[in-house]
KETOR-343529 format. One line per 8 residues: number of its first residue (from 0); their letters; for each residue x, y, z of N, C-alpha, C. Coordinates in steps of 0.05 Angstrom, whole numbers, plus 5000, padded with zeros to 4 digits. Atoms other than C-alpha are relative to their C-alpha. Layout:
<pts>
NUM> a> X Y Z X Y Z X Y Z; ...
</pts>
This chain:
<pts>
0> xxxxxxxx> 5016 4976 5000 4999 5000 4999 5018 5024 5002; 4984 4976 5001 5029 5067 4981 4996 5019 5024; 5003 4978 4981 5037 5128 5027 4973 5014 4995; 5026 4984 5008 4979 5165 4991 4977 4983 5007; 5023 5019 4996 4931 5105 4996 4996 4998 5028; 5000 5002 4970 4949 5097 5070 4987 5023 5012; 5008 4975 4990 4938 5169 5083 4967 5001 4992; 5028 5000 5007 4870 5167 5046 4983 4983 5014
8> xxxxxxxx> 5014 5017 4982 4850 5107 5085 4994 5009 5027; 5001 4991 4975 4866 5139 5148 4978 5026 5004; 5022 4977 5002 4822 5203 5129 4972 4988 4998; 5024 5013 5003 4767 5157 5108 4989 4990 5028; 5006 5010 4973 4768 5123 5178 4995 5022 5019; 5004 4974 4985 4770 5190 5212 4973 5011 4994; 5028 4988 5009 4711 5216 5172 4978 4982 5010; 5024 5018 4992 4672 5153 5190 4997 5002 5031
16> xxxxxxxx> 5001 4997 4973 4689 5162 5263 4984 5028 5006; 5013 4975 4994 4665 5236 5260 4969 4997 4992; 5032 5005 5007 4598 5214 5227 4985 4986 5021; 5013 5014 4977 4587 5173 5288 4992 5019 5022; 5003 4982 4980 4587 5236 5330 4971 5012 4999; 5026 4988 5000 4521 5272 5351 4999 5023 4979; 4999 4979 5020 4502 5320 5295 4994 5026 5010; 5007 4973 4992 4470 5381 5329 5004 5005 5029
24> xxxxxxxx> 4999 4996 4971 4489 5375 5400 5019 5023 5007; 4985 4972 4992 4534 5438 5398 4979 5021 5002; 5021 4978 4995 4467 5475 5402 4981 4992 5021; 5019 5011 4981 4440 5442 5463 5016 5005 5028; 4986 4994 4976 4471 5477 5524 4985 4994 5026; 5018 5005 4979 4413 5477 5571 5013 5002 5029; 4989 4999 4971 4430 5462 5645 5030 4998 5003; 4969 5003 4998 4503 5445 5627 5015 5023 4994
32> xxxxxxxx> 4986 4974 5006 4519 5516 5609 5013 5008 5024; 4983 4992 4979 4574 5539 5651 5018 5025 4994; 4983 4978 5005 4635 5582 5638 5019 4991 4977; 4980 5005 5023 4699 5577 5598 5003 4972 4989; 4996 5029 5007 4705 5502 5599 4977 4990 4982; 5022 5009 5014 4636 5492 5573 5002 5016 4972; 4998 4986 5025 4649 5545 5518 5022 4987 4983; 4980 5016 5014 4711 5507 5498 4991 4973 4989
40> xxxxxxxx> 5006 5026 5011 4679 5440 5493 4975 5003 4982; 5024 4998 5016 4614 5465 5461 5003 4997 4969; 4999 5001 5029 4639 5475 5390 5011 4969 4991; 4990 5027 5005 4673 5405 5395 4979 4979 5002; 5019 5021 4992 4612 5369 5415 4978 4995 4976; 5019 5006 5022 4571 5375 5349 5013 4997 4973; 4985 5007 5025 4589 5345 5284 4998 5026 4979; 5004 4978 5017 4559 5407 5245 5021 5020 5003
48> xxxxxxxx> 4982 4979 4997 4602 5458 5277 5030 4991 4996; 4972 5009 5003 4663 5415 5280 5010 4998 4971; 4993 5002 5028 4662 5399 5206 5003 5026 4987; 5000 4974 5008 4645 5470 5187 5028 5018 5004; 4977 4986 4994 4703 5499 5223 5025 4989 4988; 4976 5012 5015 4754 5449 5199 4999 5006 4971; 5001 4996 5030 4729 5460 5129 5010 5031 4992; 4993 4971 5004 4738 5537 5135 5032 4999 5001
56> xxxxxxxx> 4970 5000 5001 4813 5522 5152 5010 4989 4976; 4991 5012 5024 4823 5475 5096 4995 5017 4976; 5002 4984 5019 4792 5520 5047 5016 5025 4998; 4982 4978 4996 4833 5580 5071 5028 4992 4989; 4973 5011 5009 4895 5538 5059 4999 4997 4969; 5002 5004 5031 4871 5521 4987 5003 5027 4989; 4997 4974 5015 4863 5593 4972 5026 5015 5002; 4971 4990 4996 4932 5610 5000 5003 5030 5005
64> xxxxxxxx> 4994 4972 4997 4965 5678 5011 4985 5013 5025; 5012 4984 4981 4928 5728 5052 4976 4983 5015; 5020 5013 4991 4870 5683 5057 5002 4978 5022; 4995 5020 4977 4903 5633 5102 4992 5011 5029; 5009 4988 4974 4891 5681 5162 4974 5016 4996; 5022 4981 5002 4839 5729 5134 4972 4986 5001; 5026 5015 5002 4783 5677 5118 4992 4990 5028; 5004 5010 4973 4787 5644 5188 4991 5024 5018
72> xxxxxxxx> 5003 4975 4985 4789 5713 5222 4973 5010 4992; 5028 4993 5005 4728 5733 5183 4979 4984 5011; 5019 5016 4989 4691 5674 5206 4997 5006 5030; 5002 4994 4972 4708 5686 5279 4988 5026 5006; 5011 4972 4998 4692 5760 5272 4968 5001 4997; 5027 5000 5007 4625 5747 5240 4982 4984 5020; 5014 5018 4979 4608 5691 5290 4993 5016 5026; 5004 4984 4977 4618 5742 5346 4976 5018 4993
80> xxxxxxxx> 5021 4984 5006 4571 5790 5310 4972 4985 5000; 5025 5018 4999 4518 5734 5301 4992 4997 5031; 5006 5005 4972 4526 5721 5377 4987 5024 5014; 5009 4975 4987 4514 5795 5395 4971 5004 4992; 5024 4998 5010 4454 5796 5350 4980 4983 5016; 5019 5016 4985 4422 5740 5389 4998 5009 5028; 4999 4991 4972 4443 5766 5456 4979 5025 5004; 5017 4975 5002 4408 5833 5437 4972 4996 4991
88> xxxxxxxx> 5027 5006 5007 4344 5797 5416 4993 5002 4972; 5006 4999 5027 4353 5802 5342 4999 4972 4989; 5004 5029 5010 4324 5741 5309 5012 4998 4973; 4991 5008 5027 4350 5705 5247 4986 4979 4992; 5016 5023 5009 4310 5660 5205 5019 4980 4989; 4985 5025 5011 4336 5588 5184 5025 4996 5014; 4972 5003 4989 4392 5586 5234 5011 4974 4999; 4987 5026 5001 4399 5513 5237 5005 4990 4971
96> xxxxxxxx> 4992 5008 5025 4391 5500 5163 5025 5017 4988; 4975 4987 5008 4444 5554 5153 5024 4989 5011; 4976 5014 4991 4491 5519 5197 5006 4975 4986; 4995 5023 5014 4480 5453 5165 5008 5003 4968; 4994 4991 5029 4482 5487 5094 5029 5008 4999; 4973 4989 5001 4550 5515 5114 5019 4975 4998; 4984 5027 5000 4577 5442 5124 5002 4991 4968; 5003 5008 5030 4552 5426 5051 5016 5017 4982
104> xxxxxxxx> 4987 4980 5016 4577 5491 5020 5031 4999 5002; 4973 4999 4997 4646 5490 5051 5015 4974 4991; 4989 5025 5011 4655 5418 5034 5000 5000 4970; 4997 4996 5028 4640 5434 4960 5020 5018 4991; 4978 4979 5007 4686 5495 4959 5025 4983 4999; 4976 5017 4998 4741 5445 4982 5002 4980 4978; 4999 5017 5022 4720 5391 4933 5006 5009 4975; 4996 4987 5028 4721 5435 4874 5025 5019 5001
112> xxxxxxxx> 4978 4984 5000 4783 5473 4899 4993 5029 4988; 5012 4973 5008 4742 5539 4887 5020 5021 5004; 4980 4976 4996 4786 5600 4875 4983 5023 4997; 5013 4974 5001 4758 5666 4894 5018 5020 5013; 4983 4980 4984 4788 5731 4917 4996 4999 5028; 5001 5004 4970 4803 5734 4990 4974 5013 5011; 5023 4986 4989 4749 5785 5004 4976 4987 4995; 5024 5015 5005 4697 5741 4970 4999 4976 5019
120> xxxxxxxx> 4997 5023 4982 4721 5682 5011 4992 5008 5029; 5011 4988 4973 4712 5726 5074 4971 5006 5003; 5028 4995 5000 4644 5746 5055 4984 4974 5002; 5013 5027 5002 4623 5673 5040 4999 4989 5029; 5000 5013 4978 4645 5646 5107 4991 5017 5021; 5013 4984 4981 4624 5710 5144 4969 4999 5001; 5028 5002 5001 4553 5700 5121 4989 4976 5017; 5009 5027 4988 4549 5628 5148 5008 5004 5030
128> xxxxxxxx> 4993 4996 4970 4586 5651 5213 4978 5013 5016; 5021 4989 4983 4527 5694 5231 4980 4978 5010; 5018 5019 4988 4484 5631 5237 5013 4984 5020; 4984 5015 4978 4537 5595 5278 4999 5017 5024; 5000 4982 4977 4544 5655 5321 4975 5006 5013; 5025 4996 4990 4472 5665 5329 4990 4976 5018; 5007 5024 4986 4461 5595 5352 5015 5000 5029; 4986 5001 4975 4516 5604 5406 4990 5020 5017
136> xxxxxxxx> 5009 4977 4986 4493 5673 5425 4971 4993 5015; 5026 5008 4989 4421 5645 5435 5002 4984 5030; 4995 5017 4979 4452 5598 5489 5015 5019 5022; 4983 4986 4980 4495 5651 5523 4985 5006 5024; 5014 4996 4973 4442 5673 5576 4996 4977 5016; 5004 5022 4984 4437 5602 5599 5027 4993 5015; 4974 5005 4989 4514 5602 5615 5004 5013 5028; 4997 4988 4975 4534 5615 5686 5020 5024 4999
144> xxxxxxxx> 4983 4980 5004 4588 5659 5662 5002 5007 4970; 5005 4996 5029 4568 5687 5591 5027 5009 4988; 4978 4989 5013 4635 5725 5578 5024 4976 4997; 4980 5022 5001 4679 5665 5597 4992 4978 4979; 5013 5019 5016 4631 5620 5558 5009 5010 4970; 4994 4986 5025 4639 5666 5497 5029 4996 4991; 4974 5005 5008 4712 5666 5499 5012 4972 4996; 4996 5028 5006 4714 5591 5504 4996 4991 4972
152> xxxxxxxx> 5008 5012 5024 4677 5578 5442 5012 5018 4978; 4983 4983 5022 4715 5635 5403 5027 4985 4997; 4974 5015 5003 4780 5599 5421 5000 4971 4988; 5003 5029 5012 4755 5530 5408 4995 5001 4967; 5004 4998 5029 4729 5553 5338 5027 5006 4986; 4973 4992 5013 4797 5585 5323 5020 4977 4999; 4982 5025 4999 4832 5520 5344 4989 4983 4978; 5010 5021 5020 4788 5478 5295 5006 5015 4973
160> xxxxxxxx> 4989 4989 5025 4805 5531 5238 5029 4992 4996; 4972 5005 5002 4878 5519 5255 5005 4969 4993; 4999 5029 5005 4866 5441 5254 4997 4997 4971; 5007 5002 5030 4837 5450 5183 5022 5009 4985; 4976 4989 5016 4895 5493 5160 5024 4980 5001; 4978 5019 5000 4946 5444 5189 4996 4975 4985; 5008 5023 5015 4909 5383 5159 5006 5005 4969; 4999 4993 5027 4907 5419 5089 5033 5001 4993
168> xxxxxxxx> 4974 4997 5007 4981 5435 5093 5015 4973 5003; 4991 5023 4999 5000 5366 5116 4992 4982 4977; 5007 5016 5024 4962 5332 5061 5012 5011 4974; 4986 4991 5021 4991 5380 5012 5030 4993 4996; 4972 5008 5004 5061 5356 5027 5002 4970 4998; 4998 5030 4999 5045 5281 5038 4984 4986 4982; 5019 5015 5016 4993 5263 4991 4995 5015 4971; 5005 4985 5026 4971 5277 4918 4976 5020 5006
176> xxxxxxxx> 5022 4979 4996 4924 5338 4910 4974 4991 5002; 5031 5009 4998 4859 5299 4898 4993 4992 5029; 5008 5010 4972 4862 5272 4970 4986 5023 5016; 5013 4977 4988 4842 5341 4995 4973 5003 4988; 5026 4999 5014 4786 5342 4945 4981 4981 5011; 5016 5021 4991 4762 5277 4969 4992 5004 5030; 5008 4990 4973 4762 5304 5043 4978 5019 4995; 5021 4980 5003 4721 5360 5018 4971 4987 4992
184> xxxxxxxx> 5024 5015 5009 4672 5313 4982 4986 4985 5024; 5012 5016 4974 4664 5273 5049 4986 5019 5016; 5013 4979 4981 4648 5339 5086 4973 5009 4985; 5024 4997 5014 4599 5355 5032 4978 4983 5005; 5016 5023 4996 4569 5287 5035 4983 5001 5028; 5010 5000 4975 4559 5295 5110 4981 5024 5001; 5019 4980 5000 4527 5361 5100 4972 4996 4984; 5027 5008 5014 4474 5332 5049 4987 4982 5021
192> xxxxxx> 5018 5019 4983 4457 5279 5102 4990 5015 5022; 5011 4983 4977 4450 5332 5158 4977 5017 4988; 5022 4985 5014 4406 5374 5113 4975 4982 4996; 5021 5018 5006 4366 5314 5091 4985 4992 5026; 5010 5010 4975 4355 5296 5164 4984 5021 5016; 5011 4979 4986 4324 5362 5183 4969 4996 5000
</pts>
């Protein structure tokens, strides 16, 4: 078995393990809401947020140049805006479909290696970040320490972006280019399954 096929098999097994995770539990804080630790764990507990955040990092790496930092930063910034909108009582329609749709779209962007100007990439991820942020912001009042909780989920989201960036750079060095597109296709397929389950 070649190095590329071993790497592809490893990613396939990892994707299968991820698909066994709960889909939307990142949006069920309830009585478990606490502070910083809960904020850190929250984005890691739902497959929808997890895949979308990693996908943002992968796509940013594919775009290269300034997009490597600008696209993930745009996501985090607009996620905070979405959170503020929720906390101040501004409602947004279709929040959960928007979150699940982001998984599908980001996966497709990776699978097609879509090339857009950095500012367009920032706008695309920023739009969907509003949905993710609004979902988090809706849960903030239930947290024992909202500021610490918000800081935790911002840091966890940034970490997941970094995981995606690192994964893309590693695959770029160790495997043929199509492997990254296959990963994107797997993310998009997971998005389709999540949207279909709504």
